[in-house]
N, C-alpha and C positions, 0 to 999 in steps of 0.2 A: 527147659527152666526158662520162663518171662520173667523179666523184670527192669526196672528202669535203666536206661541209661545212667552210669555214674556209681551205679550198682550192683553190678554183675560181679559175681566172686570170683576172686584171681589168686592162681596158686604164687602169683610173685609178691610178696611183702617188701615193704619198705627196707628191711632189714637186708634183704636180697640184693638191693643196689648198691650196698656195698661192695660185693664180690662183683658185680655184672660193671661196676665203675673202676676195675683194676687199671691202670696205666702201664702200660709198656713202653719204656724210653732207652731207645737205641737197641743192638744186636750185632755181635761180632763172631766172627769164627778166630779161634783159638784151641791148643793145645788138642784138637783133633774133637773138637766138641762143638757146642753153639752159646754162649752166652749172652746174657740179657739183664735189663734194669725192670723193676716193675714195682708198682707201688702197694702198700701194705696198708688199708685201712683202720685195721683195727689196731694198728700202731702207729698212729694220729699220720697215717700218710707217708711213711718212712719208704725212701726207694731204695730196694735191696738188690743187689746183683746176684744175677742166678745163672746156673750152668748144665746143662744136659749132653753126655755124651752118647752118641747113637740112639737106640730106644730106650735108654736107662730112663728112669727117675729124675726128676727137677731136683736140684740141692742147690742150697744158700752158699753162695761164695760168700758175699759181704754180711756177715750176721749184726743183729741189733747191739749196741745203740749206732753205729754206723749207718750214714744216710747219705747217700750218693744223692746230693741235689745243690745246685746252683741260682746263685740269686743275681748273676749279671744280668744286666739290662732287665731285672725284676723278673723277669719271666724264666730264665736260666736255659738249662738245654747243654746237651754235650758235656755232661757232668761225671764221665767216666769212659775209660777205654781200656784194652786189655793188649799184653804182647802175646805174642805167638805161643812163648814159653809159660804163659800163663799167669804172669807177672800184671796186677790190678793196678791201673792209676785211677784214682778219684776225688771229688771236689767234695767234702764233707758239708752237710747242713750247716751245723752247727756252730764252725768255725770259720767255714769257706777256704780254708786252706787245702792246696792237694796233697794227697798222701799214696803212697805206694806198698801194696798190700803183696810182699813176697809168697811164691809156692809153700805151702806148708809153714806159711810164718804163723804165730799166734795173737800178731795184733799188726795193723800197719804203722808206718813211719812216717811222718813229715817231710814233703820236698818244698815247701813254701814258709815263710814267716808268716805269722796271724796278722792282719791288717788288710790287706787288699782280698780282693774276691776274684774266682776264676770261672771258666766256663769255656766252652767250646773244644774240650780237650781233643787233640788230635796226634796219635802216636804215627809217626812216618819216618822208616828207617832208623828205627830205633831212639828216634828224637821226639820229645814232646814238646809241642807247640799249643798254645790256648790264646783266649781274650782275657784280659788282665783289667780291671776294675778296681781305681782306688778312690772312694769316696771320703778318704780323710782328705786330702787333698782340696784345695781353692783356688782354681774351679777345680773340681772331679777330674780323674785323667784316668784315660784309658789307652790300652797298649797291646798289639800280636807281641806275643813274647816267647822265649825258647825256655822252658825249663829242666836244668840240669835233673838227669833221673837218677843220679848218685847221692842224692840227699845234701848238696853242696851249699843247696841255695836256702834249705832249712832254718839257718842262723844268719844267713848272710843276703838280705834283700839285693845287693848288687852283685850277686852270681848269676840274676836271672838276665838272661838277652835280650833286648828289646830291639825287635825289629822295626817297630815304628809306634810312636806314641801320639799323643792330644787329646783334645776334650771333646774328640766327636766320638763314635762308634765304629767296633769291629767286627767280620765275622769269617768262615770258611777259611782257614789256612791253610796251603796246600802247596807240598813240597815236590820240586822238580824231581824226575828220577836220579839223576846227577849232585842231589842236594844242593845244590850252588843256589838255586831262586827259590821263593815262598811268595806265591799268588796267594791275594786275600782281597775281602771286601770292605770298603770303610764308604762312611755318609758323617757327615756335619750334623751339627746339634739343630740346625734350622730345618730338616728334614726328616721325613721319614724314609726307609729304604726303597721303600716301592714309589717314591714319588721322584728321588734322584739320589744316586748314590757314585760309586766309585769301584773299577777293580785295579788294583795296583800289583806290580810284579818287583818284589825285592832283592837284589843282589844281595846274597847275605856274604860274599868275598869283599865287594868294592863298595857296597851302601847305594849302590845307582836303585833307583825307581824308575819304571818304566810303567806309563801309564795306560790303560787298557781303554778305548774310546767304548761308552758304554752309555745307557741313560740307567736302568736301574738293574743291574748286573748280580748274577746269584750263584753260589757255588761254582766257582772255576776250577776246575780239574787238569792235570797234564795229560795231553795224550804222546809227547817226545818232549825230549828238554828242552824244545823251543815251540812248543805250540801248545795252547790250551784250546780248552771246550768250556762253555758256560754260558748261561741261561739270560737271556735278555729281551725288552720289549719295545724295541723302537718300533715294530710294526702295529702294535698294539696286542700283541700276545705274546707273553716269555715263551719263545723258541730257544732252541739250542743254535750257537754261534761258535766260531773259530775266531783265534787270536795268535800269529805268530810275534813272536817276541826275537828282536833283533839284538845288537850287540849293546851292550850297556859301559859305555866309557864311564871311565872313574869320574866322580864327581870332582871339581864343578862342571864339567863338562856334561852339557844337557842329553838326556836321552830321550830318542824320537819317542813317538806313540807307536803302540804294538798295529800291526795291520788286522785289520779284522772281516770277518765276510758269514754270511749267514749259513748255517750249516743244514737244519733240517725244520722248514717253516711248515706250519699247519694251522689250523681256527680252531686253537685250544692252547693252553698253557701248560709249560712246562716250568712251574714255578709256583709262586705265591707269596703271601704275606710274610718278612722275614722276622716274627714274633721271637721266637724258639732259637739258639743255636743247634746246629748237628741236623738240621733237616737235609734228606737228599732226596732232588726229585727225578736223577738219571744216574746210571751206574756205568762205566767204561768196562765192557769183561775183559777178560786177558788175551783173546784174540782180535778185540780193536771194535767189535760191535757193541752196541751203546741199547742199554735198555731204559726205557724213559715214560715217565708218569705223562697223560695226557689228559686234561681238566677241561672241560665242556658241563659244568655244574657236579657231575660225577665223574669220577677219575677213570681213564681205561690205560693199559700198559702196551708198551710198542715196543718191537723191536727192529732196531736200526742196524743197516750195513756201517762199515767203515768211511761211506762217502754220504750218510746220512739220508740212505734210500729206505722207505720202509719196507722192512721184509712180511712181517705180520704183527697183528693184535693178538695179545694172548689172552686165553681162554682162561679167567680166574676167579673164585670166589668172593673177592674183595673189589670195592669201586669209591671208595673213600677215605682219604687222609692218609694216602701211600706214603711213605718214606722208605728208599732201598737202602737200606742199612749197612750193607755188607756184601761182597762177592767172591767167591772163590771157583774159577772153571768157569763154569756153565752154571752155577748154584749161586744165587741171590736169597738174602734174608730181607724179606719184608714188613713192617709195620703196618696194618691198616685196620679197616673195619670194612663191614659190607651190608648191604640190604638184609640177606637171607644167613648171616654168620655174626655170630659176636666178635668183638673187637679181638685181636692177635698176632702175634706173630709166625710168618711161613716161610717154607723153605721152598722155594720155586728153582727146578731146575729145566733152564730155558731148552735145552736139546732133547731133554727126555719128555717134556711137556707133563712134569708131574709137578702138583703140587700137595705139600703135607702140614697141618697146624704143627707148629711145634708148643706153641704157648696160646691158650685162648682158642678162637678159631671156629667155634662149634656151631655146626648148621641149627638152625631155629624150625621150631614146627611152623610151618607155612599157615595151619589153621588158626595159629596164635599172631604170627607175625607175617603175613603177606606179601611184606614189602614195600616200601614206598613208591608212589606214581608222583611223576615227575608233571607240575601243571604249571599253567602261564595266565597270569590274569593282565587284563589291558589298564596301565595304572596313566596317570595324567603326565608324566616322565619318560613315558615309555613301558614295555612289554615289564613284567613282574615275576620273576621266577621263584618257583616254592616247589615244597616236598609233601604230598599228602599220606600221612600216617590213619591210615580208617580205622573206628573202632573192629577189635576182632576177638572175637572168644566161642570157640565153638560148642562151650557148655551153657551159653546162655544167650537171649536175644530179648530184644526187645518190641512194641509195638511198632508193627510194620509202617505205622503212618507217623511216628513220633521222629523228630532228626535231633542227633545227637548233641550235644555240648561238645565245644572244639576250646582247644588251647590255641592260639596262634604263637610260636614260639618265635622270638628275634635273638640272632646271633649276637654274641658280642664283637668288639673289635674296636670300631666297625668294620676295618679293613680284612675281613676273613670269611667263611661262606659255610652254609650246612651244604652237606654232601648226600644227605637222605639217607644216610647208614641207620641200621638197627643200633638202639640203645635203649640200655634198662631203663631208664627213667620215662622214654617214651611206651615203651609197653607197659608198663607197670600202669599208666594212664589207659593206653587203648585196652588194653586186657578187661577194662571196667567199663568200658564202654563211651570213654571219650577220647575225640579223636586230635591230634596234635598236627598241624600245619607247619613245616619250617620256612621261615621266608628269607629270602636270598634279595633285601630289597637293595635299590642303587645304591653304589660303592660297594657291594660285596666284589669279592675275587670268584675268580673261576669261568668268569663270562668275557672275561679281555678288559684293557684299558678304559676304553669307553664309558662301560659300565661301570665301572669302578670309580670313575671321574665324576659322574653322576652327582656323587655327594659334596663334591669340592666346594666349600664357602656354604654348603644347604643342609649340615647336618641340623636335625630338629626339623628338617621340611621334606626332602625327599624320602629320608626313611619312613618318616610317620606318613607322609600319602601313601608309600607303597604298601605298607601293613595295612593300614583302611581300605586299600583298595582290593588288597588282598582278601580280608574278612568279609568285606560287600559282594565280593566273586562266591565265596563258601555260602554266603545266606542265599545270592540270587539262584545259585546252581541247586540249591536245597541239598547241597550236604551238610551242612551247618543249621543249628536251633538259632535262627538271627538274634535270639533276645538271652541266648547262653554261648556268648562268646567271650572268652577270657583272652588278656594278652599277657605274656610272661618272656623275661628274659635277664639277663645279669649283664653288668659292666656295661658297657656302650648300650647292648640290649636292655639294661633298665631304663638308662635314660630314653631310648625309644618308647617302652612300657607308660612312663610318667607322661612322656609329650605325647602320647596318642589320647591317654586319659583327658589331658588337659584339652584336646581338642572335641573328643565327647561325641556321643551320638550311635556308636559302633560297638566299645565293648562294653560288658558288664561289669568286670572285676579285672584286677591286674595284679601279677604275681612280679614283684621287682627285687631280684638279687643284686645285692652291691650296686646299685644302679646311680649313675651319675644326675645330681639334680639342680645343683648351680655349677655354671661354667666358672665363674670368677674365681669363686673355691676350688675346683678342680685346679684351675690355672696355677693358683697360687701353691696350693698342696702337693700336686703330681710329682711323680719321679724324673730323672733325669732323659728317659727315652723316649719319652711322650712330652717331654716338654712344650716342643714346638707344635705338636698334633694337631694344635685347636687351630693353628693359625691358617692351614690348609683347610680343615670343616666348618672352622666358622668366619677367621679372620684375623689377624695381629692387633695384641692390644700394646697402648690405649685406643687406637682408633676406633677397633669394632665394639668398645666397651658398651655401648648401648643394643648393640647385636646381641651380645653377651646376655643382658638383662633379659631381653626380649624373650630369648629361645628359651630361656631356664624354666625348667618345671615349676622350680619355687616362687617364681614371680607369680605364677599363675594359678596356686592352688586353690583358691575360690572356683577355679573351674572343673575341680576334680570331685563329682559325685557319685562315684561306684567303690564300692570296698577296696581296698588296696592291702595286700601281705608283703611285708618288708623281711628281708631275710639279710643279714650282713655278719661278715665277719671281725671280729675285734680288730686282729692282726693286720688287717688290708692297709698295704700301703699304696695301692693303686688307687684306691677309693674308699678314702679313710671312712670311719664311722661317722662321723660329721656330717657329711651328704646325708645318710641315711637318717642320721636323728633329725635332721633340719625340715626334711619331708615329714616325720614321724611327728613332729612337734606341729606343722601347719596343718595337718589333717585334723589332731587333736583340737585345736584350738577351733576348728572349724565345726568338730563335730562329726567328721565323716567315719563311719566304720572303717576299722586298720586294724591291723595286728601286727607288731614289732619283736623279732628274734636275733639276738645278737649271741653269735656263738664264740665263745672263748678258744683262743689258739688256732682259730682260723685266719689263712689270707685271703688273698684276691681269686677264690672258687675255694670250694670245701674238700678236704682230703681224708677228713678222719670218719671212720664207720659211724660212730652215735651221732656227728652231725647229718652226714648223708641219710641215714633213716631220718631222723627227726625233721629235717628240710622236706622229706618227701610226704610225710605224713601231715605235717602242716598245710603243706601246697592242697591235700587231697581233701583234709578237713574242709580246711577254708571253702573250696569250691562247693562241697557238699552244702554248706551254710547258704553260701550265695544263690547258687542254682537250684536247690531244693531235693535233693535227693541223699540216702543216707548209706554211706559209703559200707560196703558188705566186709565182715572182719576179714 
């Protein structure tokens, strides 16, 4: 059947995207089974904890109305963990208290006092460690803490043991095998963790602290009682390094720094942007071998021996956004995405060479989803990496001489990256004859520090130059119709969308999801975690105030002359509605075609089934009007 691009009939509806967008957050072995957390878009995005024993059916452990979600650092993560006997510990999304649900109990009991919020939970040797954030104090305070599991701190905040506190940030608590030391990552309020951070080892008996020399450390894990393995990027790539922790004298006698050495160097990253707590880029197996993620655009999974020597790369069906959640013997639980599978949770047996999907992880039909193609374009600042998802539909075709419309997708962050993995929203468009190009502009992770630092001081310049170069490359290669290329992005990606429209001349439309429009307003309203982010991306205030004005799309709305769709969450604390409403009002004043949709009950990113469907339908209708096609029912 022949029909114009954009009008191809597709079996994938907007309502289907809510199911396709189910998010899995963490997984653990416990009580002879596999446990994990997953979102329920039909329940306003509630995160429930699930369990599966053997090949049996999955069943819900944490029922409604309980919601395992942390708000620490705003982005959360590490909101639950489970003991071997099936005792569940979780942060409730409503009150942010830590709760304990005992096996067979009808309801959980609180472990902490209301007020502070917690995340990054880690149960080790029966001891529960967490990152605590108290926004009631002035200045706001955060800490690495130990929470009594017996409930003694439920009404007594002083019963919580503070390992280290301050007005900076913390992540990755790891207890030594003998239970006397705790390693963790920390960074101050003037930096983002990928710019500069610290790794510290606290002696839980003497109170001494040993610094581990590092630049941007991630995920310290103990090899022995006095030796750590961690990721760091002094060479320009996050690779694995070892640290030996010496004697820790009783304060005030100073503790010498740890001795460090590289462990497994590669031209790829074992690490990434520390946006959420609980991400794991490597796992130490029981016999000392190490399973590690290596990212160079997409992810690979490698097995190293006890000395860091590469044994082999593993053949797995996933290659994007890997997190190595837990390990037992040679079995490892991995959450991931892939180019030819749906997002999911898998169990990998390293020795047997087998991989089985525990939740999601379904193979996709290659006639509908052939897999993204890695492409590179020449840009003014160097090569620009991207992934091309071409239109595909075995039941439809278009005029062979007609070029398809395209969406240039800009990821958020901006210190993040697109892996080229299959996604429901991408197939929603490609199955209808609309291509999608995911651009990893300068500043993205996954290609090394030098590529990431292209954006230093240049946000609004390098990212815009790169998406423009990618769009022009599509047109010059006759991959996309040059007059029907739209640009789409959310948050920091929305900033690049609007900044690219200000430049003009390439994109015929913009799809802006909760994008930044005014840098000064963002600096005033943003949350603590990103308070100093703009210092590195643009410059410090007040010295760089004129740059903030000059770079902001709101300053140059008179240059935007193409239609814009704006989608915004009413409860967004990262990019508040005031940002989207400012650009809406400016476009309205000039008579520029636009549409504004405000979704109640949504924060930074859409989680509710109704919102996910409504947003997709709005984008498709909008593109149909702008590009001149009628979407098929």
